[in-house]
N, C-alpha and C positions, 0 to 999 in steps of 0.2 A: 872176757872174750879173748881166745887165743889167736895166734897169728894166722892159723889156717882158716878159722871162721871169718876173720876180718877180710882175708883175701877173697874168700868165697862171696861174701856180701858185696865187696867192691866190684867183683867181676860181674855180678848179677845186676847191679844198679846201672842205669843208662847214663851216659855222659851229661854234664850240666847243660851243655848247649842243646842237646836233643830234648831234655826235659823242659826247658823253657820254650822251645819251639812247639812242643806238643801242647803245652798250656796255652800258648798264644793262639794256636789253631782252635783249641776247645773254646776259648773265650770269644774268638771271632765267630765260631759256629753258633754259640749261645746268643750273641748279639744279633746275628742274622735271623736266627729263629725267633727272637723276641720282636724284631722289626716286622717280620712276615706275619706273625700271629697278631701283632698289634694293628696291622693293616691288612687283615685277611681278605676283606672285601675287595680292596684295590688289587691285591695279589691275584685273587681268583679272576677278577675282571680282566686283568692284563693277560693272564694265562688263557682265558677263554678267547680273547681277541686273537692271540697268536695261533691257538688251536683252530679257530675258524678260518684264518688266512691259509694255514697249511692244508686243511681239508678242502677249502674252496679251490686252491690251486691244483690239488690232486685230482679233483673231479671235473675240473674245467675242461680238460682235454677229452673227457668221456662224453659220449653222445647220450644224453638222458632224455627220456620221454617226459611228457607233462605229468603223468601219473607218478613217475619216479621222483620228480621234483617235489610233488605234493607229499610223498612219503618222507622225504628228507626234511621238509619243513614242519613235520608233525610235532616235534618237541617244542619248537617256537610257538606254533599255534596253540598248543596246550597251555603254555605259560601265559599267553595273552588272554586266553579264556579264563584262567584262574584269577588273573589280575582284574578282569572285568567283573568277575563274580563278587569281589570284595569292595568294589568302589562304592556302591550304594550304602551298605551298612557302615563302612568306614566314615564316609562324609556325614551321613545323617546322624548316626549315634554320637560322633564326636561333637557335632554342632549342638545337638539337643542337650547333651550333658554339660557342654561348656557354657551355653547360654543360661541354662537353668541354675548353674552354680554361681552366677554373677548377680550382684544386687542390681535391681532394675534401674535405679538412678545412675549407677556406675555404668550399666550397659549402654544407656543412651549416650553418656559422655564418651565412653570408649568407642562405641560404634561410630559416633560422629568424627572423632579424631582418626579412626581407622579409614573411613571413607575419604576424608581429606588427604590422608597420607597416600592412599592408593591412587587417587586421581592425580594428585600433585606429582608423585614420582613417575607416573606413566606419561604425563605431559612433559616432564623434564627429559625422560628417556627418548620420547619422540623428537624433541628439540635437538638433543645430542645427535641422534641419528641423522636428522636433516642437515645439521651443520657439518658433520663429518663427511657425508656423502657429497655435499657441494664442494668441500675442500679437496677431497681425494679424487672425485670425479671418475669412478671406475667405469662408467658407461662410455667414456671417451676413448677407451682402449679398443683396438680392433678385435672383434669377436665374430666367429662364424655362427650365423643363425640357422636354425633348423626349423622347418615348417611343421614338424610333428608335434602333437600336443597330447599329454597324458589324458587318459579317459576319465581320471578321477576329478578333473576340473569341470564343474557344472556351469550352467548358464549364469552369468553374473546378475546380481540383483541391483535394483535401484537403491540409492542410499536411503531414501525415506522408508522403503520396505524393509531394509536391514534393521533400522532403528525400531520399526514397529514389531518386527519379529522378535527382537531382543526383549521388548516390553511384554509381548504375548507369552514368551517362554518363562518370564518371571512368575506368571500366574497360570500354572498348568490347569487344564480343565479336568484332568484325570491323573492322579498320582501314580497309579499302576502303569498307565501308559507312559508317563514321564520317565519311568525307569529304563525304557528302551526306545522311546521315540521323542522327537522334538518337532516344534512347529517351524515350517519354512514356507516361503512364498515362491511360487513358480508362475509362469506366464503362459497365456494362451491368446493367440491372435484371433479376434472376432471381426467379422465384416458387418458393418451397419447396412441393413437392407434399404434404408431410406436414402442414404448418401453414397453408399458403395465404398466408403472409406474403411480401411482396416485399423483396428484399435488393439493395442497390447494391454490386456487386462490381467491384473495380478490375481492369482488364485491360491488360497491357502491350502496346505496339505501337510500331513505328517511324514517325516523322513526317519530312516533308521539312524539311531544315535541318541545316547542318553541326554536328557534335559537336566543337566547338573545344576544350572542356574535356578530352575524351578524347585528342585529338591532342596537346595540350600535355603531358598526363601521360606519354604514350608517348615524346614527344620528350625530356623530361627524363630518363626512365629509360634511353633509348637512348644519350643523351649521356654519362651516368654509366658505362654499360657500355663505351663506346668509350674513356673515360678509363682505366678499369681494365685494358683490354687492353695498355696501354703502347705499345710501338713498333708492334705489329701493328695498332693502331687509328689510327695517325697518318695513313695514307693516306686512310682514310675521313673523318677529321676535316677534312683539307685539301679533300676533295671537297665536303663540306657548306659549308665556309667560302667556297670559290669559287662554289658554287651560290648562296649567300646574297648575295654581292656582285653576281652577275649578276641576281638577282631585284630587287635595289635599283635597278639600272639600268633594268630593265623597268618598275618602278613609276614611276620618274621620267618615262619615256616616256608612260605611260598617264595618270597624274594626279599633279600636284605637291602640293593642299589636303588628301591621304591621311594619316591621323594617325600610324600606327605608323612608317613610313619617315621622315616629317618629324620625329617626336619623337626617333628614333634619331640622325638627322643633327644636330639642334640640340643634343642632349646631348653628342655626341662632338666636334663642331666648335666650338660656341659656349661650352660649359660645361666642357670638358675631362674629361668622363667617359670612363673607359677602356672599350674594346670588351668586355672581359670582363664588366663590370657591365651596360652598356647592352643587349648582345645577349642577356643572360640575364634581366634583371629586367623590361625593357620589354614583351616579348611576353607574359610572365605577367601583368603589370599590366594590359595591354590586355584580358585575358580575365577576371580576377577582381577587379581593383581598380575598383570602380564607386561612388565617393563621391557623384558628382552624381546617379546613378540612385537610390541609397539615399535621399538627401535628397528627391528628387522623389517617390518612392513614399510616404514618410511624410507629406509635405504633401498629396498627392492623397487619401490615405486619410482624414486628419482633415478635409480640405475636404468630402468627401462626407458624413462624419458630421455636420458642422456644417450642411451644406445640408439634411439631413433632420431636423435638430434632435434628433439622437440623442446623448445624453451618453456620454462614454467614461470608464470607471473606470480605476483604476491598473493593474489586471491587463491590460485591453485595450490600454492605452498601451504597457506592456512587451511585449505580444505583437506589436504593430505594430513596435516597435523591433527585436525579435529576428528577426521574419519578414522585414522589409525588409533587414536586414543579411545574412541568410542567402540570401535569394532573389536578391539583386543579384549574388552570386558565380556566374559562369558564365552570366549572362543573354546572350541572343542579341544580337550586335552589329549589329542591323539597325534601320532606322527603326521607331519605335513598338514596339520590343522590350519596353519597360517595361510596356506595357499588360497583358500576360499576368500578370506578377508582381503588379501592382496588383490584378488580379482575385483572385489567391491570397490576398493580405492582406485584402481586403474579405470574402472568404468565411471567413477564419480568425476575424475579429472580429465576424461576423454583420451586415455592412453590405450594402446592395443593390448588386449588381454591375452592374445595368443603368445606373447613373449614370455609368459610365465613358464613355458617349457624350458627356458634357459636356466631357470633357478632350480629346477628339479635335480640337476646334476650335483649340486652342492647342498641341497636342502637337508640331507641326512645328517651332515656335520653341523650345519647352522642350527638345526633343531636342538642339538645337544647344548650348544652354547647359550641359546635363548632360554632353555630350561634352567641352566645354571643361574642366569641373571634373575629369572622369575623366582626361584627358590631363595636366592640371596635376598631379594627384596622382601619376601615374606618373613625371613628371619629378622631383618632390620625392623620391620613393622612390629613384630612381637617384642623386640627389645625396647623400641620407642614407647610402646604402650605400657610396658612394665615400669619404665622410668617415670612416666606420668602417674601411674597408680601409686608408686612408692612416694612420690612427692606429695600427692594428695593425702596419703595416709599420714605422712610426717606432719603436714600442716594441721590435720585434724587432731593428732596427738598433742601438738603444741598448743592448739586452741583449748583443748580440754584441760591441759596442765595449767594454762594461764587462768582459766575460770576457777579451777580448784584453789589456786593461790589467792585469787581475789576473794573467794568465799572464806578462806581461812583468815584473811586480814580483817574482813568485816565482822 
C-alpha cells in the first residue's frame, strides 16, 4: 500500500473514540432490546397502562353521552367475552385430563394433602390479616363517610344459607345450566295469617354467574370414572388431553396476562412440575384456594368495625376467621367478587353492611394484589405436592431395590 492509499484509508476511518462510542450504543441498544423482548408481556402492560391514562385524560374534558361511553368500552367488553368463552373448556378439560392421568391411589393421597394445604394456608392468611389489622388499626383514622352504595351489592345472606348454597353448588342439578347460572338464596317476607307476625323465609333461585365449583366437582368425578374404565376410557382421556392443549393455544392467542394458563406454563416449564400435578391441582386451586381473598375479607371487616368504633369480642373475631375462610372457597373469580362475601361476614357479626361503599374506591387495586397472593399460593401448592410425589417415588424405588438385594442373597 502506497502513502496516498494509506492516507485515504485513514481519512475515511472514524476516530477511535467515536468507534468505541458507537459500539457502546449498539451494545446498549441490544441489551435494552433483549430485556424488552424477554419481558414483552410486562412491557406491553406498562405501555397499555400509560396509553389508557393518556387517552382517559384526553377525553375526560369532553362531554360524552352514555352511548359514546359504551362504544369506547367495546374492545374491553369483547375481551371479557372471549375470556368467559374459554373458562369452561379450560377448567373442565384440564381437570379431566389431569385426574385421569394420575394413579387412583396417588390421587387420593394427593387430593388429601391438597385440601389440607388449601384449608391450612387460607386459615393462616386469615389469621395474618386479623393480626395486622388490629396492629395497624386503619379504621381509627379520620375518614369521610358517604351514604351512597353501589348497586352491585345485593341483600346479604344469613351465614347458614351461605354455607348451604356452597354445598348446593357443589352438586349442580343441571350441568348445562351450571355453565352460566349458580344457585343462591334470596328472602321473602311472609305474614302468618294466624298470628299476624312477619317471617323472613329463604327462597332458592338461580342467578347469573358460572357455577365453577360444580363444574370442578363433576370434572374430578368424571376423570376418576374414566381412569376406572381402563383401556375403554383411554380414547376419551386422549380426547380431553388434546382438547386441553388446543385450549391453551387459544388462550395464548386471546390473552397472555391470564392467570391459570400462565401459572400452568410457569410451573411446568420453569419449575419442573409434572403435568400430572399441575393439570390437576392448579385448576382446583384457582377455584378454592383464595388466600389473598380471605386475608382481604378479614382486614375489610375489622376496618369497618374500627371505623364505626364497634369493639369486637373474642367470639366475633373467631366468627370472622371461620366465615372468611369458608366463604372464600368457591368465590366468584370476577372483579369485586369479594364484596359479596364481605357483606356476609359483616352480617354475621352484626356490622353495618352499608359501609362496604368505602371499600369500592380502592377495591380495583386490592383485587390485583389478592389475585397475586392467590396465584402464588397455587404455585406453592403444586411445588409442595411435587416434592411429596418425588419422595414417595424415591421410597418406592429404595424398597424395590432392597427386596431385589435380599432375593439375590437368598
